[in-house]
Chimera marker file (.cmm) of the C-alpha trace (Angstrom):
<marker_set name="trace">
<marker id="1" x="-70.899" y="-59.369" z="-56.598" r="1" g="1" b="0" radius="0.5"/>
<marker id="2" x="-67.259" y="-59.036" z="-55.642" r="1" g="1" b="0" radius="0.5"/>
<marker id="3" x="-65.698" y="-56.140" z="-53.801" r="1" g="1" b="0" radius="0.5"/>
<marker id="4" x="-63.057" y="-54.228" z="-55.698" r="1" g="1" b="0" radius="0.5"/>
<marker id="5" x="-59.421" y="-54.593" z="-54.756" r="1" g="1" b="0" radius="0.5"/>
<marker id="6" x="-58.108" y="-51.921" z="-52.431" r="1" g="1" b="0" radius="0.5"/>
<marker id="7" x="-56.130" y="-50.386" z="-55.297" r="1" g="1" b="0" radius="0.5"/>
<marker id="8" x="-59.476" y="-49.582" z="-56.953" r="1" g="1" b="0" radius="0.5"/>
<marker id="9" x="-60.759" y="-47.621" z="-53.949" r="1" g="1" b="0" radius="0.5"/>
<marker id="10" x="-59.607" y="-44.167" z="-55.166" r="1" g="1" b="0" radius="0.5"/>
<marker id="11" x="-61.557" y="-44.649" z="-58.405" r="1" g="1" b="0" radius="0.5"/>
<marker id="12" x="-64.879" y="-45.404" z="-56.690" r="1" g="1" b="0" radius="0.5"/>
<marker id="13" x="-67.599" y="-42.954" z="-55.724" r="1" g="1" b="0" radius="0.5"/>
<marker id="14" x="-67.323" y="-41.426" z="-52.257" r="1" g="1" b="0" radius="0.5"/>
<marker id="15" x="-70.099" y="-43.675" z="-50.928" r="1" g="1" b="0" radius="0.5"/>
<marker id="16" x="-68.377" y="-46.818" z="-52.195" r="1" g="1" b="0" radius="0.5"/>
<marker id="17" x="-64.984" y="-45.708" z="-50.903" r="1" g="1" b="0" radius="0.5"/>
<marker id="18" x="-66.420" y="-45.163" z="-47.437" r="1" g="1" b="0" radius="0.5"/>
<marker id="19" x="-68.321" y="-48.458" z="-47.515" r="1" g="1" b="0" radius="0.5"/>
<marker id="20" x="-65.229" y="-50.421" z="-48.583" r="1" g="1" b="0" radius="0.5"/>
<marker id="21" x="-63.004" y="-48.773" z="-45.992" r="1" g="1" b="0" radius="0.5"/>
<marker id="22" x="-65.515" y="-49.252" z="-43.174" r="1" g="1" b="0" radius="0.5"/>
<marker id="23" x="-66.109" y="-52.907" z="-44.065" r="1" g="1" b="0" radius="0.5"/>
<marker id="24" x="-62.349" y="-53.522" z="-44.001" r="1" g="1" b="0" radius="0.5"/>
<marker id="25" x="-61.883" y="-51.962" z="-40.552" r="1" g="1" b="0" radius="0.5"/>
<marker id="26" x="-61.792" y="-54.083" z="-37.399" r="1" g="1" b="0" radius="0.5"/>
<marker id="27" x="-64.340" y="-53.044" z="-34.765" r="1" g="1" b="0" radius="0.5"/>
<marker id="28" x="-64.472" y="-51.600" z="-32.248" r="1" g="1" b="0" radius="0.5"/>
<marker id="29" x="-62.340" y="-48.929" z="-33.898" r="1" g="1" b="0" radius="0.5"/>
<marker id="30" x="-61.499" y="-45.369" z="-32.979" r="1" g="1" b="0" radius="0.5"/>
<marker id="31" x="-61.269" y="-42.476" z="-35.412" r="1" g="1" b="0" radius="0.5"/>
<marker id="32" x="-57.520" y="-42.884" z="-35.857" r="1" g="1" b="0" radius="0.5"/>
<marker id="33" x="-57.911" y="-46.562" z="-36.792" r="1" g="1" b="0" radius="0.5"/>
<marker id="34" x="-60.580" y="-45.686" z="-39.359" r="1" g="1" b="0" radius="0.5"/>
<marker id="35" x="-58.404" y="-42.978" z="-40.911" r="1" g="1" b="0" radius="0.5"/>
<marker id="36" x="-55.439" y="-45.371" z="-40.988" r="1" g="1" b="0" radius="0.5"/>
<marker id="37" x="-57.552" y="-48.056" z="-42.712" r="1" g="1" b="0" radius="0.5"/>
<marker id="38" x="-58.726" y="-45.511" z="-45.277" r="1" g="1" b="0" radius="0.5"/>
<marker id="39" x="-55.186" y="-44.290" z="-45.912" r="1" g="1" b="0" radius="0.5"/>
<marker id="40" x="-53.954" y="-47.871" z="-46.315" r="1" g="1" b="0" radius="0.5"/>
<marker id="41" x="-56.740" y="-48.563" z="-48.821" r="1" g="1" b="0" radius="0.5"/>
<marker id="42" x="-55.741" y="-45.501" z="-50.830" r="1" g="1" b="0" radius="0.5"/>
<marker id="43" x="-58.978" y="-43.610" z="-50.179" r="1" g="1" b="0" radius="0.5"/>
<marker id="44" x="-59.319" y="-40.106" z="-51.583" r="1" g="1" b="0" radius="0.5"/>
<marker id="45" x="-58.429" y="-37.012" z="-49.583" r="1" g="1" b="0" radius="0.5"/>
<marker id="46" x="-62.146" y="-36.228" z="-49.352" r="1" g="1" b="0" radius="0.5"/>
<marker id="47" x="-62.865" y="-39.556" z="-47.621" r="1" g="1" b="0" radius="0.5"/>
<marker id="48" x="-59.854" y="-39.116" z="-45.328" r="1" g="1" b="0" radius="0.5"/>
<marker id="49" x="-61.126" y="-35.652" z="-44.370" r="1" g="1" b="0" radius="0.5"/>
<marker id="50" x="-64.629" y="-36.993" z="-43.642" r="1" g="1" b="0" radius="0.5"/>
<marker id="51" x="-63.283" y="-39.712" z="-41.381" r="1" g="1" b="0" radius="0.5"/>
<marker id="52" x="-60.822" y="-37.346" z="-39.719" r="1" g="1" b="0" radius="0.5"/>
<marker id="53" x="-63.751" y="-35.045" z="-38.919" r="1" g="1" b="0" radius="0.5"/>
<marker id="54" x="-65.473" y="-37.709" z="-36.837" r="1" g="1" b="0" radius="0.5"/>
<marker id="55" x="-65.609" y="-37.295" z="-33.052" r="1" g="1" b="0" radius="0.5"/>
<marker id="56" x="-62.858" y="-38.978" z="-31.011" r="1" g="1" b="0" radius="0.5"/>
<marker id="57" x="-64.622" y="-42.090" z="-29.748" r="1" g="1" b="0" radius="0.5"/>
<marker id="58" x="-64.788" y="-45.838" z="-30.228" r="1" g="1" b="0" radius="0.5"/>
<marker id="59" x="-67.156" y="-47.021" z="-32.936" r="1" g="1" b="0" radius="0.5"/>
<marker id="60" x="-68.730" y="-50.418" z="-32.394" r="1" g="1" b="0" radius="0.5"/>
<marker id="61" x="-69.642" y="-51.142" z="-36.023" r="1" g="1" b="0" radius="0.5"/>
<marker id="62" x="-70.066" y="-49.747" z="-39.529" r="1" g="1" b="0" radius="0.5"/>
<marker id="63" x="-73.538" y="-48.384" z="-38.747" r="1" g="1" b="0" radius="0.5"/>
<marker id="64" x="-72.248" y="-46.268" z="-35.863" r="1" g="1" b="0" radius="0.5"/>
<marker id="65" x="-69.774" y="-44.591" z="-38.218" r="1" g="1" b="0" radius="0.5"/>
<marker id="66" x="-72.102" y="-44.089" z="-41.179" r="1" g="1" b="0" radius="0.5"/>
<marker id="67" x="-74.749" y="-42.569" z="-38.893" r="1" g="1" b="0" radius="0.5"/>
<marker id="68" x="-72.317" y="-39.819" z="-37.892" r="1" g="1" b="0" radius="0.5"/>
<marker id="69" x="-70.937" y="-39.346" z="-41.390" r="1" g="1" b="0" radius="0.5"/>
<marker id="70" x="-74.476" y="-38.926" z="-42.692" r="1" g="1" b="0" radius="0.5"/>
<marker id="71" x="-75.357" y="-36.386" z="-40.008" r="1" g="1" b="0" radius="0.5"/>
<marker id="72" x="-72.119" y="-34.431" z="-40.571" r="1" g="1" b="0" radius="0.5"/>
<marker id="73" x="-72.078" y="-34.452" z="-44.361" r="1" g="1" b="0" radius="0.5"/>
<marker id="74" x="-75.694" y="-34.836" z="-45.416" r="1" g="1" b="0" radius="0.5"/>
<marker id="75" x="-77.822" y="-37.687" z="-46.738" r="1" g="1" b="0" radius="0.5"/>
<marker id="76" x="-76.592" y="-40.200" z="-49.238" r="1" g="1" b="0" radius="0.5"/>
<marker id="77" x="-73.531" y="-41.422" z="-47.385" r="1" g="1" b="0" radius="0.5"/>
<marker id="78" x="-74.020" y="-44.978" z="-46.271" r="1" g="1" b="0" radius="0.5"/>
<marker id="79" x="-72.725" y="-48.509" z="-46.446" r="1" g="1" b="0" radius="0.5"/>
<link id1="1" id2="2" r="1" g="1" b="0" radius="0.2"/>
<link id1="2" id2="3" r="1" g="1" b="0" radius="0.2"/>
<link id1="3" id2="4" r="1" g="1" b="0" radius="0.2"/>
<link id1="4" id2="5" r="1" g="1" b="0" radius="0.2"/>
<link id1="5" id2="6" r="1" g="1" b="0" radius="0.2"/>
<link id1="6" id2="7" r="1" g="1" b="0" radius="0.2"/>
<link id1="7" id2="8" r="1" g="1" b="0" radius="0.2"/>
<link id1="8" id2="9" r="1" g="1" b="0" radius="0.2"/>
<link id1="9" id2="10" r="1" g="1" b="0" radius="0.2"/>
<link id1="10" id2="11" r="1" g="1" b="0" radius="0.2"/>
<link id1="11" id2="12" r="1" g="1" b="0" radius="0.2"/>
<link id1="12" id2="13" r="1" g="1" b="0" radius="0.2"/>
<link id1="13" id2="14" r="1" g="1" b="0" radius="0.2"/>
<link id1="14" id2="15" r="1" g="1" b="0" radius="0.2"/>
<link id1="15" id2="16" r="1" g="1" b="0" radius="0.2"/>
<link id1="16" id2="17" r="1" g="1" b="0" radius="0.2"/>
<link id1="17" id2="18" r="1" g="1" b="0" radius="0.2"/>
<link id1="18" id2="19" r="1" g="1" b="0" radius="0.2"/>
<link id1="19" id2="20" r="1" g="1" b="0" radius="0.2"/>
<link id1="20" id2="21" r="1" g="1" b="0" radius="0.2"/>
<link id1="21" id2="22" r="1" g="1" b="0" radius="0.2"/>
<link id1="22" id2="23" r="1" g="1" b="0" radius="0.2"/>
<link id1="23" id2="24" r="1" g="1" b="0" radius="0.2"/>
<link id1="24" id2="25" r="1" g="1" b="0" radius="0.2"/>
<link id1="25" id2="26" r="1" g="1" b="0" radius="0.2"/>
<link id1="26" id2="27" r="1" g="1" b="0" radius="0.2"/>
<link id1="27" id2="28" r="1" g="1" b="0" radius="0.2"/>
<link id1="28" id2="29" r="1" g="1" b="0" radius="0.2"/>
<link id1="29" id2="30" r="1" g="1" b="0" radius="0.2"/>
<link id1="30" id2="31" r="1" g="1" b="0" radius="0.2"/>
<link id1="31" id2="32" r="1" g="1" b="0" radius="0.2"/>
<link id1="32" id2="33" r="1" g="1" b="0" radius="0.2"/>
<link id1="33" id2="34" r="1" g="1" b="0" radius="0.2"/>
<link id1="34" id2="35" r="1" g="1" b="0" radius="0.2"/>
<link id1="35" id2="36" r="1" g="1" b="0" radius="0.2"/>
<link id1="36" id2="37" r="1" g="1" b="0" radius="0.2"/>
<link id1="37" id2="38" r="1" g="1" b="0" radius="0.2"/>
<link id1="38" id2="39" r="1" g="1" b="0" radius="0.2"/>
<link id1="39" id2="40" r="1" g="1" b="0" radius="0.2"/>
<link id1="40" id2="41" r="1" g="1" b="0" radius="0.2"/>
<link id1="41" id2="42" r="1" g="1" b="0" radius="0.2"/>
<link id1="42" id2="43" r="1" g="1" b="0" radius="0.2"/>
<link id1="43" id2="44" r="1" g="1" b="0" radius="0.2"/>
<link id1="44" id2="45" r="1" g="1" b="0" radius="0.2"/>
<link id1="45" id2="46" r="1" g="1" b="0" radius="0.2"/>
<link id1="46" id2="47" r="1" g="1" b="0" radius="0.2"/>
<link id1="47" id2="48" r="1" g="1" b="0" radius="0.2"/>
<link id1="48" id2="49" r="1" g="1" b="0" radius="0.2"/>
<link id1="49" id2="50" r="1" g="1" b="0" radius="0.2"/>
<link id1="50" id2="51" r="1" g="1" b="0" radius="0.2"/>
<link id1="51" id2="52" r="1" g="1" b="0" radius="0.2"/>
<link id1="52" id2="53" r="1" g="1" b="0" radius="0.2"/>
<link id1="53" id2="54" r="1" g="1" b="0" radius="0.2"/>
<link id1="54" id2="55" r="1" g="1" b="0" radius="0.2"/>
<link id1="55" id2="56" r="1" g="1" b="0" radius="0.2"/>
<link id1="56" id2="57" r="1" g="1" b="0" radius="0.2"/>
<link id1="57" id2="58" r="1" g="1" b="0" radius="0.2"/>
<link id1="58" id2="59" r="1" g="1" b="0" radius="0.2"/>
<link id1="59" id2="60" r="1" g="1" b="0" radius="0.2"/>
<link id1="60" id2="61" r="1" g="1" b="0" radius="0.2"/>
<link id1="61" id2="62" r="1" g="1" b="0" radius="0.2"/>
<link id1="62" id2="63" r="1" g="1" b="0" radius="0.2"/>
<link id1="63" id2="64" r="1" g="1" b="0" radius="0.2"/>
<link id1="64" id2="65" r="1" g="1" b="0" radius="0.2"/>
<link id1="65" id2="66" r="1" g="1" b="0" radius="0.2"/>
<link id1="66" id2="67" r="1" g="1" b="0" radius="0.2"/>
<link id1="67" id2="68" r="1" g="1" b="0" radius="0.2"/>
<link id1="68" id2="69" r="1" g="1" b="0" radius="0.2"/>
<link id1="69" id2="70" r="1" g="1" b="0" radius="0.2"/>
<link id1="70" id2="71" r="1" g="1" b="0" radius="0.2"/>
<link id1="71" id2="72" r="1" g="1" b="0" radius="0.2"/>
<link id1="72" id2="73" r="1" g="1" b="0" radius="0.2"/>
<link id1="73" id2="74" r="1" g="1" b="0" radius="0.2"/>
<link id1="74" id2="75" r="1" g="1" b="0" radius="0.2"/>
<link id1="75" id2="76" r="1" g="1" b="0" radius="0.2"/>
<link id1="76" id2="77" r="1" g="1" b="0" radius="0.2"/>
<link id1="77" id2="78" r="1" g="1" b="0" radius="0.2"/>
<link id1="78" id2="79" r="1" g="1" b="0" radius="0.2"/>
</marker_set>
């Protein structure tokens, strides 16, 4: 299965947008780097808002981000 091109990101479900953006980020990454990666990928405003709502800290990997997104926004968000 191939990942969609970044120009397809805005047309994906929220879960897929987040997963694609987080996989493309370089870790460790802080909140600002994650938001910048999402913006560069063309993620929706909803995804940008979710990432911007994360605590200011360094994230060591995708799992550390999705754990917080899931706790902030409910179940179902994951990579």
